Backbone as a ProteinNet text record, in pm:
[ID]
protein_1_A
[PRIMARY]
XXXXXXXXXXXXXXXXXXXXXXXXXXXXXXXXXXXXXXXXXXXXXXXXXXXXXXXXXXXXXXXXXXXXXXXXXXXXXXXXXXXXXXXXXXXXXXXXXXXXXXXXXXXXXXXXXXXXXXXXXX
[TERTIARY]
3045.3	3196.6	3285.1	3388.1	3530	3558.9	3683.2	3732.6	3862	3859.5	3938.5	4092.3	4174.6	4280.2	4392.1	4467.3	4531	4629.3	4699.1	4742.9	4904.8	4949.4	5106.9	5082	4994.3	4998.5	5008.7	4914.4	4859.9	5007.3	5036.4	5171.7	5323.6	5291.8	5418.6	5379.8	5241.8	5212.1	5271.6	5195.6	5232.4	5393.9	5457.8	5631	5700.6	5602.3	5662.1	5651	5496.8	5453.7	5537.3	5534	5664	5778.9	5827.7	5958.2	5965.6	6086.6	6086.8	6093.4	6009.7	5923.2	5860	5762.5	5692.2	5590.4	5486.5	5439.7	5281.1	5237.2	5083.2	5015.3	5025.8	4994.5	4962	5103.4	5174.9	5069.2	5132.1	5024.4	4921.1	4814.2	4656.5	4648.3	4730.8	4698.7	4741.4	4834.9	4860.4	4739.4	4679.9	4590.5	4492.4	4453.7	4325.9	4309.8	4427.1	4445.6	4419.9	4518.6	4517.8	4331.8	4283.6	4115.8	4066.1	4127.9	4028.8	4075.3	4174.5	4238.9	4160.9	4141.1	4047.7	3879.1	3861.2	3745.8	3679.2	3809.8	3844	3817.2	3920.3	3881.7	3798.3	3766.4	3638.6	3545.6	3460.3	3362.6	3232.4	3180.4	3041.4	3048.8	2975.2	2948.2	2843.1	2945.3	2894.4	3047.7	3175.4	3214.7	3296.2	3242.3	3326.5	3518.4	3576.9	3712.8	3737.9	3826.3	3805.2	3988.7	4055.2	4166.4	4180.9	4132.5	4130	4275.9	4289.9	4198.2	4152.9	4234.7	4249.1	4137.4	4080.1	3908.2	3909.2	3788.1	3720.1	3664.5	3606.3	3535.6	3480	3374	3283.4	3325.4	3330.3	3388.2	3347.4	3372.7	3362.3	3185.3	3158.8	3026.4	2968.8	2799.3	2775.1	2631.3	2549	2463.3	2494.4	2452.4	2509.2	2428.3	2457.2	2388.6	2354.2	2264.2	2234.6	2257.9	2216.4	2252.1	2280	2356.7	2417.5	2517.2	2571.6	2684	2682.5	2803.4	2734.5	2830.5	2756.2	2772.8	2901.8	2994.5	3131	3198.3	3299.8	3358.5	3571.8	3600	3746.1	3840	3895	3930.2	4086.8	4208.9	4324.2	4409.6	4539.3	4622.3	4725.1	4717	4769.1	4894.5	4981.7	5083.4	5090.8	4972.4	4931.7	4886.9	4779.6	4705	4830	4859.1	5023.6	5103.8	5136.1	5160.2	5122.6	5008.4	4926.2	4897	4847.5	4838.3	4970.6	5103.8	5183.3	5260.4	5194.6	5267.6	5351.7	5413.2	5525.6	5457.4	5374.9	5270.3	5153.3	5158.3	5021.8	4922.6	4810.2	4712.9	4702.3	4736.5	4741	4831.8	4931.9	5021.4	4963.1	4885.8	4838.3	4732.7	4687.6	4562.6	4603.2	4678.4	4786.9	4797.5	4841.8	4953	4842.3	4698.5	4631	4618.5	4679.4	4628.8	4496.7	4482	4367.9	4210.9	4148	4040.1	3913.1	3891.1	3763.4	3649.4	3479.8	3439.1	3304.3	3258.3	3129	3226	3104.3	3161.5	3262.7	3247.5	3262.2	3386.5	3453.5	3517.8	3679.8	3715.8	3879.6	3898.7	3956.7	4039.3	4167.1	4206.7	4295.7	4295.6	4253.9	4202.1	4230	4231.4	4254.5	4410	4433.4	4651.3	4698.7	4830.5	4854.5	4745.2	4729.3	4688.8	4773.1	4868.4	4975.7	5142.2	5165	5340.9	5423.7	5516	5636.5	5715	5829.4	5961.7	6061.2	6145.9	6245.2	6323.2	6396.6	6457.9	6620	6645.1	6756.8	6721.6
5277.2	5328	5288.2	5272.6	5244.3	5325.1	5308.9	5455.1	5430.5	5625.7	5720.2	5648.5	5608.9	5633.3	5745.7	5746.6	5858.8	5868.2	6046.2	6059.7	5964.8	5993.6	5975.5	5841.5	5756.8	5605.2	5495.5	5624.5	5535.6	5529.3	5688.4	5696	5600.5	5635.3	5476.6	5332.2	5344.2	5190.3	5193.7	5297.5	5269.7	5245.2	5331.4	5324	5177.9	5126.8	4987.8	4871.4	4910.5	4767.4	4830.2	4924.3	4937.8	4902.3	4862.6	4791.8	4663.4	4644.9	4444.8	4349.9	4297.2	4197.3	4293.4	4303.4	4398.8	4300	4323.1	4251.4	4283	4129.2	4152.7	4230.6	4323	4398.7	4570.3	4568.8	4699.5	4690.6	4596.9	4581.7	4622.2	4515.3	4570.3	4723.2	4776.1	4891.6	5015.6	4965.1	5042.5	5025.1	4959.2	4872.3	4960.8	5010.6	5051.4	5163.1	5232.8	5410.2	5420.6	5376.5	5443.2	5410.8	5316.3	5351	5446.3	5488.1	5562.3	5673.1	5704.8	5870	5832.8	5750.9	5750.2	5806.9	5718.1	5774.3	5908.3	5997.4	6101.7	6186.2	6181.8	6247.5	6233.3	6138.9	6119.3	6051	6133.3	6089.3	6044.8	5917.7	5902.7	5751.5	5670.3	5537.6	5497.2	5532.9	5476	5394	5375.1	5302.4	5204.3	5055.2	4982.1	4929.9	4978	4935.3	4851.2	4734.9	4596	4566.3	4525.1	4518.7	4385.1	4317.8	4148.3	4129.2	4029.2	4014.9	4179.7	4254.8	4353.6	4498.5	4488.2	4648.4	4657.5	4777.4	4764.8	4911.5	4993.7	5071	5131.4	5221.3	5271.9	5417.4	5465.9	5599.3	5672.1	5783	5856.8	5906.1	6021.1	6063.5	5989.3	5994.8	5959.6	5845.4	5763.1	5675.7	5580.9	5583.6	5494.9	5319.5	5226.2	5117.1	5101.2	4988.1	4948	4773.1	4737	4569.8	4486.4	4373.4	4295.7	4354.3	4297.7	4347.5	4460.6	4604.4	4693.7	4734.6	4786.5	4823.9	4857	4959.8	4943.6	4925.5	4807	4755.1	4801.7	4780.9	4793.3	4690.7	4596.2	4475.5	4487.2	4452.8	4434.8	4374.8	4332.4	4234.5	4390.9	4332.3	4396.8	4493.2	4448.5	4532.3	4618.6	4559.7	4638.2	4785	4726.7	4869	4991.9	4914.9	4995.5	5061.7	5016.2	5073.2	5214.6	5153.5	5267.3	5391.2	5377	5468.8	5511.6	5548.9	5559.6	5644.7	5588.5	5665.1	5580.1	5467.6	5360.4	5342.5	5325.2	5263	5367.6	5363.3	5440.1	5377	5399	5327.3	5270.9	5324.5	5261.9	5152.4	5170.4	5048.8	4939	4939.2	4867.5	4784.2	4870.2	4795.5	4718.2	4833.5	4774.8	4580.8	4599.1	4384.5	4343.1	4412.4	4308.1	4308.3	4397.5	4398.7	4404.4	4538.8	4571.6	4524	4493.3	4436.8	4554.6	4616.8	4704.7	4723.4	4733.2	4677.4	4802.4	4849.1	4966	5126.1	5238.4	5292.4	5411.7	5366.2	5484.4	5450.6	5293.2	5239.7	5291.3	5389.5	5422.2	5582.5	5551	5628.7	5712.1	5666.4	5796.4	5943.6	5969.1	6099.8	6164.5	6063.7	6070.5	6001.7	5961.1	5914.7	5967.4	5954	5851.5	5991.6	5850.4	5934.3	5936.9	5894.6	5954.8	6012.2	6078.3	6129.2	6080.8	5990.1	5894.7	6020.8	6064.8	6129.8	6053.7	6083.2	6020.6	5987.4	5824.2	5809.5	5912.9	5928	5986.7	6178.4
12670	12673.9	12764.3	12646.3	12721.8	12759.4	12850.2	12909.5	12829.6	12806.6	12707.9	12763.6	12663.5	12707.6	12704.4	12827	12794.6	12643.4	12694.6	12517	12549.8	12663.7	12706.3	12711.1	12769.9	12800.6	12653.1	12553.1	12418.2	12295.4	12342.2	12261	12307.9	12447.4	12519.7	12439.6	12407.4	12379.7	12266.2	12176.2	12045.1	11993.9	12080.3	12065.5	12069	12195.6	12224.4	12131.3	12075.3	11999.3	11851.2	11825.2	11672.9	11665.1	11827.2	11844.9	11880.8	11828.4	11782.3	11945.1	11986.4	12159.1	12183.8	12112.6	12200.1	12252.1	12380.2	12418.2	12392.6	12392.7	12355.8	12470.5	12573	12602.8	12610.8	12548.5	12479.7	12316.7	12252.8	12112.3	12124.3	12222.4	12250.2	12282.7	12393.7	12406.1	12303.8	12258.5	12089.8	12000.6	11945.9	11871.5	11943	12022.3	12128.2	12087.6	12147.7	12151.1	11986	11908.5	11720.9	11721.3	11752.7	11717.7	11757.8	11897.9	11999.1	11924.7	11863.5	11789.9	11655.6	11604.9	11448	11472.4	11601.6	11629.9	11698.7	11727.5	11785.9	11651.1	11599.1	11457.9	11336.2	11340	11252.1	11241.5	11397.7	11433.4	11335.7	11439.1	11312.3	11337	11275.2	11262	11128.3	11015.7	10897.1	10876.5	10905.1	10910.4	11055.6	11025.7	11126.7	11096.3	11167.6	11124.8	11240.1	11208.9	11326.5	11256.2	11380.6	11431.8	11485.9	11448.4	11550.2	11569.8	11733.3	11811.8	11882.9	11876.3	12025.1	11998.2	11898.6	11909.6	11767.3	11745.2	11628.3	11703.3	11625.7	11631.6	11531.6	11543.6	11432.9	11444	11282.4	11282.2	11149	11135.3	10975.2	10970.7	10959.1	10968.2	10860.9	10834.7	10780.4	10799.6	10739.7	10762.2	10879.5	11012.3	11059.9	11048.8	11154.2	11120.3	11276.6	11307.1	11449	11465.1	11369.5	11360.1	11263.9	11276.6	11176.2	11145.5	11015.2	10956.8	10905.5	10936.4	10881	10753.3	10668.1	10485.5	10476.1	10555.9	10528.6	10625.5	10609.4	10702.8	10645.9	10717.9	10688.7	10817.3	10747.4	10861.9	10812.2	10910.7	10852.9	11016.4	10986.7	11079.2	11174.8	11319.4	11344.9	11294.7	11294.2	11210.1	11088.1	11010.4	10937.9	11004.9	11074.2	11138.1	11179.8	11263.9	11332.8	11228.7	11164.8	11007.1	10954.3	10946	10893.4	11001.9	11131.3	11247.8	11268.9	11247.7	11302.3	11106.3	11039	10882.6	10838.6	10902.6	10816.1	10675.5	10666.6	10578.7	10522.4	10377.8	10298	10340.8	10298.5	10268.8	10126.5	10042.4	9922.1	9861.4	9949.6	9961.6	10070.2	10136.4	10235.5	10192.3	10037.5	10018	9882.5	9793.3	9680.3	9739.6	9822.9	9878.7	10002.2	9946.3	9994.6	10086	10220.9	10364.8	10439.3	10358.9	10391.7	10309.2	10376.5	10330.4	10364.3	10259.8	10283.9	10175.8	10231.1	10164.8	10221.5	10096.2	10121.4	10049.5	10027	9944.2	10038.8	10171.4	10290.4	10395.6	10311.9	10350.5	10317.9	10335.5	10379.6	10427	10494.9	10634.9	10614.5	10486	10450.9	10452.3	10472.6	10533.7	10625.1	10725.6	10904	10964.8	10821.1	10854.6	10816.1	10862.4	11008.7	11102.1	11191	11340.7	11444.3	11432.6	11549.3	11472.6	11510.1	11461	11569.7	11515	11608.3	11610.3	11701	11657	11652.5	11593	11558.9	11668.6	11680.1	11789.9	11827.9	11963.4	11939.7	11971.9
[MASK]
++++++++++++++++++++++++++++++++++++++++++++++++++++++++++++++++++++++++++++++++++++++++++++++++++++++++++++++++++++++++++

């Protein structure tokens, strides 16, 4: 199991990743941190959430899988994932514009979004 990302480090990475000119390491840490938050809020192994190239996590209570492609998969790009995780975009909007690919009856994590609350600047 991967080492847990401390909340302060994770939140700093999310803030940096949402700002213009974010570095690849900051963005990678932000994605991994928000995936960690999802796994902690919705523990389980019935849905696999993929955010290439930085991470994937299994979450959501229900029947798990052990081999092959899981029956419930969510995949999205980094910018969309961070927008969903931070509340800058809603699940229905991202699905509507085709930025989230979800398959399976459990492939909906909207109940746990946003994962982080960003304080307004200033």
